[in-house]
C-alpha positions in Angstrom: -20.6 -27.4 4.3 -17.4 -27.3 5.9 -17.0 -23.9 7.5 -13.6 -22.3 7.9 -12.4 -20.5 11.0 -11.6 -16.5 10.9 -8.0 -17.9 11.1 -8.1 -19.5 8.0 -10.2 -17.0 6.3 -7.6 -14.8 7.2 -4.6 -16.7 5.9 -6.9 -16.9 2.5 -7.6 -13.0 2.5 -3.8 -12.4 3.2 -3.2 -14.7 0.2 -5.5 -13.1 -2.1 -4.7 -9.9 -1.9 -0.9 -10.7 -1.9 -1.7 -12.2 -5.2 -3.7 -10.1 -6.7 -1.8 -6.8 -5.5 1.2 -8.3 -7.2 -0.5 -8.9 -10.0 -2.1 -5.5 -10.6 1.4 -4.1 -10.0 3.2 -6.1 -12.4 0.4 -5.0 -15.0 1.3 -1.4 -13.5 4.9 -1.6 -14.4 4.4 -2.9 -17.8 1.3 -0.5 -19.7 2.5 2.9 -17.2 5.1 5.3 -18.9 6.8 8.2 -16.9 4.5 11.3 -16.9 6.2 14.0 -18.8 4.3 16.4 -17.2 5.3 15.8 -13.6 9.0 16.1 -15.0 8.0 19.3 -16.1 6.8 20.6 -12.5 9.4 19.0 -11.2 12.1 21.2 -12.6 10.3 24.4 -12.1 9.8 23.5 -8.3 13.4 22.6 -8.3 14.5 25.8 -9.5 16.4 27.9 -7.4 14.5 31.4 -7.8 10.9 29.1 -6.7 13.1 27.6 -4.2 14.4 31.0 -2.5 10.8 32.6 -2.9 9.3 29.9 -1.1 12.3 29.7 1.5 11.3 33.7 1.5 7.8 33.9 2.3 7.3 30.3 4.4 10.9 29.7 6.1 12.7 26.2 6.1 8.9 24.2 6.9 7.3 25.2 3.8 10.5 24.2 1.6 10.5 20.8 3.6 6.5 20.3 3.5 6.8 21.0 -0.3 9.5 18.6 -0.9 7.3 16.1 1.2 4.8 16.9 -0.8 6.2 16.5 -4.1 7.4 13.1 -3.5 4.4 11.6 -1.9 2.8 13.3 -5.1 5.1 11.5 -7.6 4.2 8.0 -6.0 0.8 7.7 -7.6 2.1 8.2 -10.8 3.9 6.0 -13.5 6.1 3.3 -13.1 6.7 4.6 -8.9 2.9 3.6 -8.8 3.8 -0.1 -9.8 6.1 0.1 -6.7 3.3 1.6 -4.2 0.7 -0.5 -4.7 3.4 -3.9 -4.7 4.7 -2.4 -0.8 0.9 -1.8 -0.2 0.1 -5.5 -0.8 2.7 -7.3 1.0 2.4 -4.8 4.3 -1.7 -5.4 4.0 -0.9 -9.4 3.4 1.5 -9.7 6.2 -0.9 -8.0 8.3 -3.6 -10.6 8.0 -0.7 -13.1 7.9 0.5 -12.0 11.4 -3.1 -11.8 13.1 -4.3 -15.0 11.6 -1.0 -16.4 13.2 -1.3 -14.7 16.4 -5.0 -16.4 16.3 -6.0 -18.9 19.3 -6.6 -22.2 17.4 -10.1 -23.3 17.9 -10.4 -26.0 20.5 -11.4 -29.3 19.3 -15.0 -29.1 21.5 -15.7 -26.2 19.6 -17.0 -27.5 15.9 -18.8 -30.5 18.2 -21.0 -28.1 20.4 -21.6 -25.8 17.0 -23.0 -29.2 15.5 -25.2 -30.0 18.5 -26.9 -26.2 18.1 -27.5 -26.7 14.8 
């Protein structure tokens, strides 16, 4: 039985994460529609009265945090979710590939020492 090093294991994991993540993102993009409920909620939140009341009660920071929250929530619905999954898959796979690249390759004497022990 051939043993794989941690370095090659990280490469295989990175490739698997990239393949599965991009496949999932493509399937999400094909089958997900836009949320009509999210559009209605966004129109209410972008109204002048809502923004004025929010600024009066909480100040500029409340408005900025509400905008950030609205943006972050929108990443997890509809076709935006497909883009989010694709970006996360690429980033995680890149981290795996980078870690595999930074690892020190095993020395040639290492497999011989393991065979003597085994």
